[in-house]
N, C-alpha and C positions, 0 to 999 in steps of 0.2 A: 802488801804495802807495809813498809815499817811505820809504826804510829810513836810520835814523840811527843813526850811532856817535859817542860822546863820548870825549873823552881829556883828560888835564891835571890830574885829581885828584891829591890824595895829602896828605901831612902835613905841615904847615905851621906856626910857632911864632906866637903872637899877634903881628898888627903887619905880617906877611908876605905874599906875594901870591903868586896863580895865576892861570894863564889856562886855561880850559876851551875846549875846541873841540868843534864838533859837525859832522861832515861828513854830507851826506845824499846818497843813492845816485843823484839825479838832479839837475836845475836845480831851483833855490829861487825863480826869478824871478816865478813864478806863487803861490808860497807867501803867503798872506795874513800870517801872523805867525809869526816864528821866537821861540819863548819858552825861558825857564830856569825851571825849579820846582826846589824842592827839599823833602825829607822827612827830618826827624829822629826818632830813635826815639821813638815814643808820640805823635807829633804828625801832624796833618793835612798832606798836601802843599799847598804854597803858591808862588804864582807869585812869582818875584824879578825878573824882567824879560822884557819882550815886544820886538821890533822889528819894526814893520810894513813892507810893501812900501812903504808911500807915505813912510816915512822917520821915522815918529813910534817913541818909545821910552818906555816908562813902567817904573818901578821901583816895588820894596817899599818904603814908607818907610824900613825900617831899613837898608836897604843904599844909599840915595841919597848921591851925592858918594863912595862906596867903590867901586861897582861900576860897570862900563859894558859895555853890550850892543851889538853889531855884527854885521853880517851883510855877507858878500863873496859877491855873486850870481855873480860870475864863479868863484869857486873853491866853489860850492855849500855853504857853510860858514859857520856862525855862531859867535860868539865870546862869552865872559863873562870879561871881566879882573874879577879881585877884588882890591882893593888893602886895607891897613890891616884885615886879617882878624882877626875875634874868635872866642873859642870857642862864642859862639852861633852862628856861622855853619857849625858842624859839621853836615852832612848828606849825604844822597846827593842828587846834583845831576842832574836829567832835562832832557834837550835835547827840546822839543815844537815840532811842524811844524802849523800850521793851513791846510790847503789850501782854494781854492774849495769851495762845496758842489757837489756832494753828498757829496764825499770825506768820510772819517773823518778826524780827527786821528791825527798818527804820533809815538811816542815812542821814545826812545833807551833804553838799558838801564841806564843811570844811572852816575855815577862818584862815589866816595866822597871826599868833602873832610873832612878832620880837623884844626881847630886847637887846638893843645895845645903846652904847655911840656914 
């Protein structure tokens, strides 16, 4: 099973930017989807963005135009560029890898993003 490690979280003022990285322990070329989820206190985990091996990318409506997801298969890494951050973006962000069946999904340990003045 692939092992994922996120980094790049932190405290940022509203309107600021952060870039999250997710490094995989092995090649992600065969990974069907590399995604980013987030979970705020008292709320359910939600999908923020996902980049498929076919090149398509989907976004949560509330982050469209502000966040950009990408994947670099050569570096076994997925990224989430977050611009124009808002306080409501505050959450723990998790990296997710969906491999081909029958393997199970893999999750990173999470990285805290706090948007506050």
